[in-house]
C-alpha positions as CSV (number, residue, x, y, z in Angstrom):
1,M,-109.3,25.4,-35.3
2,M,-112.8,25.4,-36.7
3,S,-115.0,22.3,-36.4
4,G,-115.4,22.1,-40.2
5,E,-111.7,21.5,-40.6
6,I,-111.5,18.5,-38.3
7,I,-110.4,15.3,-40.1
8,Y,-111.1,12.0,-38.8
9,S,-108.9,9.1,-39.9
10,D,-108.4,5.5,-39.4
11,V,-104.8,4.1,-39.7
12,T,-104.3,0.6,-41.0
13,F,-101.2,-1.2,-42.1
14,T,-101.4,-3.4,-45.3
15,R,-99.1,-4.9,-47.7
16,H,-99.4,-3.6,-51.3
17,Q,-98.5,-5.3,-54.5
18,N,-96.6,-2.4,-56.0
19,Q,-94.5,-2.2,-52.9
20,D,-93.7,-5.9,-53.1
21,T,-92.7,-5.2,-56.7
22,G,-90.5,-2.4,-55.5
23,A,-88.9,-4.6,-53.0
24,E,-88.2,-7.2,-55.7
25,S,-86.7,-4.6,-57.9
26,A,-84.5,-3.5,-55.0
27,V,-83.3,-7.0,-54.6
28,S,-82.6,-7.2,-58.3
29,N,-80.5,-4.0,-58.1
30,G,-78.2,-5.5,-55.4
31,V,-79.9,-3.9,-52.4
32,A,-81.2,-6.7,-50.2
33,E,-83.7,-5.8,-47.7
34,R,-85.2,-8.2,-45.2
35,E,-89.0,-8.5,-45.3
36,E,-89.4,-8.0,-41.6
37,D,-87.6,-4.7,-41.7
38,I,-90.2,-3.0,-44.1
39,T,-93.2,-1.2,-42.6
40,Y,-96.2,-0.3,-44.7
41,S,-98.8,2.3,-43.7
42,E,-102.1,3.6,-45.2
43,V,-104.2,6.4,-44.0
44,K,-107.8,6.6,-44.9
45,R,-109.6,9.8,-44.5
46,P,-113.4,9.9,-44.0
47,G,-115.3,11.2,-47.0
48,G,-112.6,10.4,-49.4
49,R,-113.3,8.9,-52.7
50,A,-113.8,5.2,-52.7
51,S,-111.5,4.7,-55.6
52,E,-108.7,6.5,-53.7
53,Q,-109.4,4.5,-50.7
54,K,-109.4,1.4,-52.6
55,D,-106.3,2.2,-54.6
56,P,-104.7,5.4,-53.6
57,G,-102.0,5.2,-56.2
58,K,-104.3,4.5,-59.2
59,G,-104.8,7.3,-61.7
60,R,-102.3,9.6,-59.8
61,D,-100.4,11.9,-62.1
62,H,-96.8,11.5,-61.4
63,G,-96.0,14.9,-62.7
64,N,-98.5,16.6,-60.4
65,S,-96.7,19.0,-58.0
66,D,-99.1,18.2,-55.2
67,P,-96.9,18.2,-52.2
68,T,-99.1,15.7,-50.4
69,P,-96.9,12.7,-49.9
70,P,-98.0,9.3,-50.9
71,V,-100.0,7.5,-48.3
72,G,-97.9,4.5,-48.4
73,S,-94.3,4.8,-47.1
74,K,-91.5,2.5,-46.4
75,A,-88.6,2.8,-43.9
76,T,-85.5,0.5,-43.6
77,I,-83.4,0.2,-40.5
78,P,-80.2,-2.0,-40.9
79,E,-79.9,-4.5,-38.1
80,G,-77.0,-3.7,-35.7
81,G,-75.6,-0.9,-37.8
82,Y,-75.7,1.7,-35.0
83,G,-74.1,-0.6,-32.3
84,R,-70.7,-1.4,-34.0
85,V,-68.9,1.8,-33.1
86,P,-69.4,1.6,-29.3
87,V,-68.2,-2.0,-29.3
88,V,-65.0,-1.2,-31.1
89,T,-64.4,1.8,-28.8
90,L,-64.9,-0.4,-25.7
91,M,-62.5,-3.0,-27.1
92,C,-59.8,-0.3,-27.8
93,L,-60.3,1.0,-24.2
94,C,-59.9,-2.5,-22.8
95,V,-56.7,-3.1,-24.8
96,L,-55.3,0.2,-23.6
97,L,-56.2,-0.6,-20.0
98,L,-54.7,-4.1,-20.3
99,G,-51.4,-2.6,-21.7
100,L,-51.4,0.0,-18.9
101,A,-51.9,-2.7,-16.3
102,I,-49.1,-4.9,-17.7
103,T,-46.8,-1.8,-17.8
104,L,-47.6,-0.9,-14.2
105,G,-47.1,-4.5,-13.2
106,I,-43.6,-4.6,-14.8
107,L,-42.7,-1.3,-13.2
108,Y,-43.9,-2.5,-9.8
109,A,-41.9,-5.7,-10.1
110,S,-38.8,-3.8,-11.2
111,N,-39.2,-1.3,-8.4
112,M,-39.8,-4.0,-5.8
113,T,-36.6,-5.8,-6.9
114,S,-34.6,-2.5,-6.7
115,L,-36.1,-1.8,-3.3
116,Q,-35.2,-5.3,-2.0
117,A,-31.6,-4.8,-3.3
118,E,-31.4,-1.4,-1.6
119,G,-32.8,-2.8,1.6
120,A,-30.2,-5.6,1.6
121,R,-27.4,-3.0,0.9
122,F,-28.7,-0.7,3.7
123,A,-28.9,-3.7,6.1
124,Q,-25.2,-4.6,5.3
125,M,-24.2,-1.0,5.7
126,K,-26.0,-0.9,9.1
127,E,-24.2,-4.1,10.2
128,N,-20.8,-2.7,9.1
129,L,-21.5,0.6,10.9
130,T,-22.5,-1.2,14.0
131,G,-19.3,-3.2,13.9
132,K,-17.3,0.0,13.4
133,L,-19.2,1.7,16.3
134,H,-18.3,-1.2,18.6
135,E,-14.7,-1.0,17.5
136,L,-14.6,2.7,18.2
137,Q,-16.2,2.2,21.6
138,D,-13.6,-0.4,22.5
139,S,-10.8,1.9,21.2
140,Y,-12.2,4.7,23.3
141,K,-12.2,2.5,26.4
142,R,-8.6,1.4,25.7
143,L,-7.6,5.1,25.3
144,Q,-9.2,5.9,28.6
145,N,-7.3,3.2,30.3
146,E,-4.1,4.2,28.7
147,T,-4.7,7.8,29.6
148,H,-5.2,6.8,33.2
149,N,-2.0,4.7,33.2
150,V,-0.1,7.6,31.6
151,T,-1.4,9.9,34.2
152,I,-0.3,7.6,37.0
153,Q,3.2,7.2,35.4
154,R,3.5,10.9,35.0
155,D,2.8,11.4,38.7
156,L,5.3,8.7,39.5
157,L,7.9,10.3,37.3
158,S,7.2,13.7,38.7
159,S,7.8,12.4,42.2
160,E,11.0,10.6,41.1
161,L,12.2,13.7,39.4
162,Q,11.6,15.7,42.6
163,D,13.6,13.1,44.5
164,C,16.4,13.2,41.9
165,N,16.5,17.0,42.1
166,A,16.8,16.8,45.8
167,N,19.6,14.2,45.5
168,L,21.4,16.3,42.9
169,T,21.2,19.3,45.2
170,R,22.7,17.3,48.0
171,V,25.5,16.1,45.7
172,K,26.2,19.6,44.6
173,D,26.4,20.8,48.2
174,L,28.8,17.9,49.0
175,L,31.0,18.7,46.0
176,A,31.1,22.4,47.0
177,T,32.2,21.3,50.5
178,I,34.8,19.0,49.0
179,Q,36.2,21.6,46.7
180,G,36.4,24.0,49.6
181,N,38.4,21.5,51.6
182,Q,40.9,20.7,48.8
183,K,42.9,23.7,49.7
184,R,43.8,22.2,53.1
185,C,44.7,18.8,51.8
186,N,48.2,17.3,51.7
187,T,49.5,14.2,49.9
188,S,49.0,12.0,53.0
189,Q,45.3,12.8,53.3
190,L,43.9,12.5,49.8
191,C,41.3,9.8,50.5
192,S,39.5,8.6,53.6
193,P,40.3,5.2,55.1
194,G,39.0,2.4,53.0
195,W,39.0,4.5,49.8
196,E,41.5,4.1,47.0
197,F,43.1,7.0,45.2
198,Y,43.4,7.2,41.4
199,N,44.0,10.2,39.1
200,G,42.5,12.8,41.5
201,S,39.5,10.7,42.6
202,C,38.8,8.3,45.5
203,Y,37.0,5.0,45.0
204,Y,35.3,2.8,47.5
205,F,34.6,-0.9,46.7
206,S,31.9,-2.3,49.0
207,K,31.5,-5.8,50.3
208,E,27.8,-5.8,51.3
209,K,25.0,-5.9,48.7
210,M,22.2,-3.4,48.2
211,T,19.7,-2.5,45.5
212,W,20.8,0.2,43.0
213,G,18.8,2.9,44.7
214,Q,20.1,1.9,48.2
215,S,23.7,1.9,46.9
216,Q,23.3,5.4,45.5
217,Y,22.1,6.7,48.8
218,A,24.9,4.9,50.6
219,C,27.5,6.5,48.4
220,I,25.9,10.0,48.9
221,H,25.9,9.4,52.6
222,D,29.6,8.7,52.5
223,G,30.3,11.9,50.5
224,G,30.3,10.5,47.0
225,H,28.1,8.9,44.4
226,L,28.0,5.7,42.3
227,V,31.1,5.8,40.0
228,I,30.9,7.7,36.7
229,I,33.4,6.3,34.2
230,E,34.6,9.2,32.0
231,S,37.7,7.8,30.3
232,H,39.4,4.7,29.0
233,Q,42.0,4.9,31.7
234,E,39.3,5.0,34.4
235,Q,37.6,2.0,32.9
236,E,40.9,0.1,32.9
237,F,41.6,0.9,36.5
238,I,38.2,-0.2,37.7
239,K,38.3,-3.4,35.7
240,Q,41.6,-4.4,37.2
241,R,40.4,-3.7,40.7
242,V,37.2,-5.6,40.2
243,V,39.1,-8.6,38.9
244,A,41.6,-8.4,41.8
245,L,38.9,-8.2,44.5
246,G,36.4,-10.7,43.0
247,I,36.6,-14.4,43.6
248,D,33.4,-15.1,41.7
249,P,33.2,-12.7,38.7
250,Y,29.3,-12.7,38.7
251,E,28.9,-12.3,42.4
252,H,31.5,-9.5,42.5
253,S,29.9,-7.4,39.7
254,P,29.2,-4.1,41.5
255,W,26.8,-1.3,40.5
256,I,28.0,1.7,38.6
257,G,26.1,5.0,38.3
258,L,24.5,4.3,34.9
259,T,20.7,3.8,34.4
260,D,17.8,4.2,31.9
261,E,15.1,3.9,34.4
262,K,13.5,7.2,33.5
263,Q,13.4,6.5,29.8
264,E,14.0,3.1,28.2
265,G,17.1,3.1,26.1
266,L,18.4,6.5,27.2
267,W,21.4,5.8,29.5
268,V,22.2,8.5,31.9
269,W,25.0,8.9,34.5
270,M,24.4,10.1,38.1
271,D,25.3,13.7,37.2
272,S,22.5,13.7,34.5
273,T,24.9,13.5,31.6
274,T,24.1,11.0,28.8
275,L,26.3,8.1,28.0
276,N,29.2,9.1,25.6
277,E,29.1,6.9,22.6
278,N,32.9,6.9,22.5
279,I,33.2,5.8,26.1
280,K,31.0,2.8,26.7
281,Y,32.0,-0.8,27.4
282,W,29.0,-3.0,27.0
283,D,29.5,-6.8,27.0
284,F,28.5,-8.8,24.0
285,A,24.7,-8.6,23.3
286,E,24.3,-6.1,26.1
287,P,22.2,-4.3,27.1
288,N,19.4,-6.8,26.4
289,N,16.8,-5.6,29.0
290,C,16.0,-9.3,30.0
291,G,16.5,-10.1,33.7
292,P,17.0,-13.6,35.2
293,K,13.3,-13.7,36.0
294,G,12.1,-11.9,32.8
295,E,11.9,-8.5,34.5
296,S,13.2,-5.2,33.0
297,E,16.9,-4.3,33.4
298,N,17.4,-0.6,33.9
299,C,20.6,-0.4,35.9
300,V,24.2,-1.4,35.1
301,R,26.8,-3.6,36.7
302,I,30.5,-4.2,35.8
303,G,32.7,-7.2,36.2
304,Q,31.1,-10.4,34.9
305,N,33.7,-10.8,32.1
306,C,36.2,-8.2,33.1
307,H,38.8,-11.0,33.8
308,K,39.0,-11.7,30.0
309,Q,38.0,-8.5,28.2
310,K,37.7,-4.8,28.6
311,N,34.0,-4.6,27.6
312,C,32.3,-6.0,30.6
313,W,29.2,-3.8,31.4
314,F,25.8,-5.5,31.5
315,D,22.3,-4.3,32.5
316,F,20.5,-5.8,35.4
317,P,17.3,-5.4,37.4
318,C,17.7,-2.4,39.8
319,V,16.0,-4.2,42.7
320,E,18.5,-7.1,42.8
321,P,21.1,-6.7,45.6
322,S,24.7,-6.2,44.4
323,K,27.9,-4.7,45.6
324,R,28.7,-1.1,44.6
325,I,31.6,1.2,43.6
326,C,31.5,4.8,45.0
327,E,33.5,7.7,43.8
328,S,34.4,11.1,45.2
329,R,36.9,13.8,44.7
330,A,40.2,13.5,46.6
331,V,39.9,15.6,49.7
332,C,41.5,15.9,53.1
333,E,38.2,15.5,55.1
334,S,35.6,13.1,53.8
335,R,33.0,10.9,55.3
336,A,34.3,7.6,54.0
337,G,32.3,4.4,54.3
338,T,33.5,1.9,56.9
339,L,32.0,-1.2,55.4
């Protein structure tokens, strides 16, 4: 830039009358402007005409197309106009955040209530399952004990079964011997001394007392077995003999060969045949399986009420000593009891 083109200016700010007039006209037109919001400026250029410097607006042609703007200018800035939008936005955001916080609080409280209810339900389920577990453990222990007891009973029954099989074998051998000797018999030697003959069989009525098992072995030793009643006639014969021989009906109620010792309620004769439902002579309310001392009754005696009725069997504890009735086939040679 050339030095001749340099413009030196002083800037001062004054208040002009025409601008005051414009301000008053603006107020009259309904546009109110505050006096403190208006800024006036005037630029004085060195070397300018005094008249222009004194009154720059005087004598100026309003139709002149000189683009030079008037020296004096006015700018209006409304107070607070630009700060309203951010405040409203912040208030909306605060309301949204408050609503979100309330919603989250409600959801949290609802979830906590549900979780507490679920926790209580699970605690109850745990307590119930714990009780069931204890019951199952107790049942398991009982089953173990019962299994052990059943195993012991099985072993005992197996041993007794072996003994019974051995006894049955001996009885069969004796019967075979008796049947072989029948061919050499005559009418004067049908039964051994002390035995009574009836309908092809010999019967021995003892005087001494033994347990049911001891009585069975004693009968086998003498060539027979505890009596097996197989007909109404045989029952009548034995009943009459028991009544004739017995002074005290209860004391003279001997053993017969019937027992349910292997299986309760299943009555079996000495030859392993089950009791015939058409040939049984139980006394009233018998068998009742209730011994004098509360023990089980698995063996049978006859005679307590035979003096007044035909049905006179009753069950009795097998370990109690009683008399016995032995039976064998009629033969010429037999090992009869001497007691």
